[in-house]
MARKEMI-252245 format. One line per 10 residues: number of its first residue (from 1); for each residue y, z negated, x negated of C-alpha. Coordinates in steps of 0.001 Angstrom, whole numbers, padded with zeros to 6 digits. Layout:
BEGIN
NUM = Y Z X; ...;
***
This chain:
BEGIN
1 = 315046 -165567 040408; 314136 -163892 037133; 314205 -160143 036866; 311749 -158126 034807; 311975 -155212 032398; 309162 -152922 033327; 307051 -151287 030643; 308092 -147937 032125; 311751 -148728 031409; 310974 -149562 027800;
11 = 309026 -146328 027387; 311883 -144293 028857; 314435 -145940 026568; 312157 -145433 023573; 311778 -141743 024401; 315529 -141362 024762; 316120 -143137 021436; 313552 -141002 019619; 314988 -137887 021240; 318491 -138844 020086;
21 = 317304 -139384 016515; 315280 -136155 016486; 318211 -134149 017875; 320528 -135688 015296; 318316 -134649 012401; 317841 -131206 013948; 321624 -130827 014176; 321931 -132016 010559; 319488 -129344 009403; 321270 -126716 011488;
31 = 324555 -127785 009917; 323086 -127308 006428; 321965 -123817 007409; 325464 -123009 008673; 327086 -124352 005501; 324959 -122164 003206; 326786 -118860 003977; 330082 -120745 003646; 329050 -121782 000130; 328179 -118161 -000693;
41 = 331533 -116880 000581; 333449 -119640 -001200; 331647 -118807 -004447; 332455 -115111 -004091; 336139 -115900 -003530; 336110 -118340 -006453; 334734 -115658 -008782; 337663 -113395 -007884; 340267 -116168 -008056; 338987 -117440 -011412;
51 = 338873 -113919 -012836; 342478 -113123 -011931; 343582 -116536 -013183; 341948 -115973 -016579; 343272 -112412 -016774; 346699 -113721 -015711; 346887 -111091 -013002; 347771 -111253 -009332; 345045 -110233 -006940; 346340 -107371 -004808;
61 = 344446 -104240 -003882; 347498 -102893 -002059; 349720 -102982 -005123; 347132 -101913 -007680; 347088 -098346 -008913; 344351 -096051 -007761; 343606 -097690 -004418; 340670 -095897 -002877; 339776 -094230 -006172; 336181 -094668 -007231;
71 = 334736 -094552 -010726; 331314 -093644 -012020; 331886 -095117 -015460; 334353 -096631 -017916; 334725 -096284 -021677; 335511 -099441 -023621; 336360 -100075 -027248; 334029 -102508 -029009; 333651 -103599 -032604; 330844 -101068 -032874;
81 = 332952 -098218 -031523; 333422 -096726 -028070; 330858 -097736 -025480; 330379 -095791 -022263; 329478 -097999 -019301; 328061 -096165 -016305; 327683 -097573 -012797; 324632 -097037 -010615; 326947 -096040 -007762; 330618 -095123 -007735;
91 = 332724 -098237 -007110; 336402 -098937 -006526; 338527 -098829 -009633; 339798 -102400 -009306; 336263 -103724 -008857; 334997 -101604 -011759; 337587 -102991 -014148; 336861 -106512 -012972; 333150 -106179 -013776; 333898 -104646 -017172;
101 = 336557 -107249 -018014; 334157 -110022 -017022; 331671 -108530 -019502; 334282 -108460 -022264; 335545 -111867 -021228; 332215 -113549 -021932; 333168 -113170 -025592; 336950 -113393 -025690; 337868 -115359 -022564; 334752 -116997 -021061;
111 = 334532 -118766 -017742; 335184 -122512 -017919; 332782 -124363 -015547; 335094 -127341 -014960; 338103 -125169 -014032; 335869 -122881 -011970; 334487 -125892 -010094; 337966 -127081 -009160; 338698 -123715 -007565; 335315 -123709 -005822;
121 = 335900 -127178 -004399; 339281 -126106 -003059; 337751 -123003 -001445; 335147 -125173 000291; 337790 -127650 001429; 339749 -124768 002982; 336600 -124025 004971; 336209 -127682 006091; 333286 -128395 003771; 333673 -131551 001693;
131 = 331366 -133147 -000830; 330559 -133387 -004521; 330377 -129935 -006083; 329062 -128500 -009309; 328921 -125207 -011198; 326389 -123905 -013684; 327515 -120998 -015851; 324864 -118872 -017521; 325584 -116667 -020503; 322490 -115098 -021958;
141 = 319946 -117843 -022507; 322551 -120614 -022582; 323671 -122618 -019527; 326834 -124705 -019194; 327602 -127143 -016380; 330767 -128558 -014891; 328931 -131894 -014865; 327526 -133947 -017743; 324158 -132206 -017512; 322498 -129276 -015752;
151 = 320838 -131432 -013103; 321596 -130578 -009476; 321491 -133309 -006818; 318217 -132690 -004891; 319906 -132888 -001483; 322680 -130447 -002467; 323107 -127044 -000831; 322740 -124443 -003578; 323976 -120886 -003822; 322045 -118007 -005297;
161 = 322589 -117189 -008953; 325337 -114534 -008968; 326008 -112176 -011889; 329700 -111650 -012511; 329766 -108824 -015079; 328677 -105204 -015206; 325761 -105766 -017600; 324528 -108950 -015905; 324910 -111030 -019040; 326819 -113818 -017272;
171 = 326166 -115558 -013970; 327216 -118582 -011948; 325428 -120892 -009548; 327248 -123334 -007279; 326173 -126378 -005294; 327692 -128908 -002933; 326272 -132212 -001767; 327671 -132750 001736; 327620 -135991 003654; 325421 -136383 006727;
181 = 328431 -136217 009033; 329826 -133109 007330; 326564 -131335 008119; 326726 -132540 011719; 330275 -131222 011997; 329057 -127748 011075; 326131 -127807 013462; 326033 -125672 016607; 327845 -126887 019727; 324574 -126788 021680;
191 = 322860 -129144 019228; 325810 -131546 019313; 325862 -131421 023114; 322156 -132315 023250; 322753 -135264 020912; 325672 -136482 022987; 323653 -136173 026202; 320637 -137999 024767; 322795 -140832 023397; 324709 -141070 026682;
201 = 321484 -141303 028668; 320183 -143963 026288; 323273 -146165 026690; 323342 -145622 030436; 319742 -146786 030543; 320646 -149833 028456; 323593 -150591 030695; 321448 -150265 033794; 318894 -152715 032416; 321631 -155153 031493;
211 = 322926 -155009 035056; 319422 -155578 036419; 318761 -158550 034161; 321816 -160348 035566; 322045 -162425 032356; 318636 -164045 032914; 315822 -164365 030402; 313802 -161147 030467; 310026 -161059 030613; 308005 -157948 029738;
221 = 305242 -157240 032255;
***
């Protein structure tokens, strides 16, 4: 005796399949949202790491002189004489010198996008984010990229443009193009649980229909 797949069963399976797909894409989008602050933090750490590498200094607030001391301004020697740089608010001495040195470094020891990108990629990897990365370095009206051109992959997660010096003459922008599964990995546990439940219900429904069919030809009624 032939068994039948009822239209109701097909509708239920279709709903479960659509639900699984919808939940998967929702989790993917949620993962992208969760990766964005990771990109911002990784970029911030990369700016510090790259600065101390170029200055050939070790990053250590504990061992630096004047810990806790705050400055309202710094005087620097330029080719045009002494220039007095004032800060909007008092900031820590170490941070103040970093911003000023970054300003001076745009001329004498500028940021190298390719080297900066290598550090950025490592920072992301330490935070379990993998994918193709890129850096765009802005100095005045000129932009330099770690890639062959300034184009950013449309699907990439992009950081905000961050100024790195006291006079905001230089800035960096970072991006990472993560795989679909990397985004899923960074999604919320609730979203992943919903996906797993929907997929499980779908396959249980399939298995149940296979058991009902008993290997006979199936007719849709």
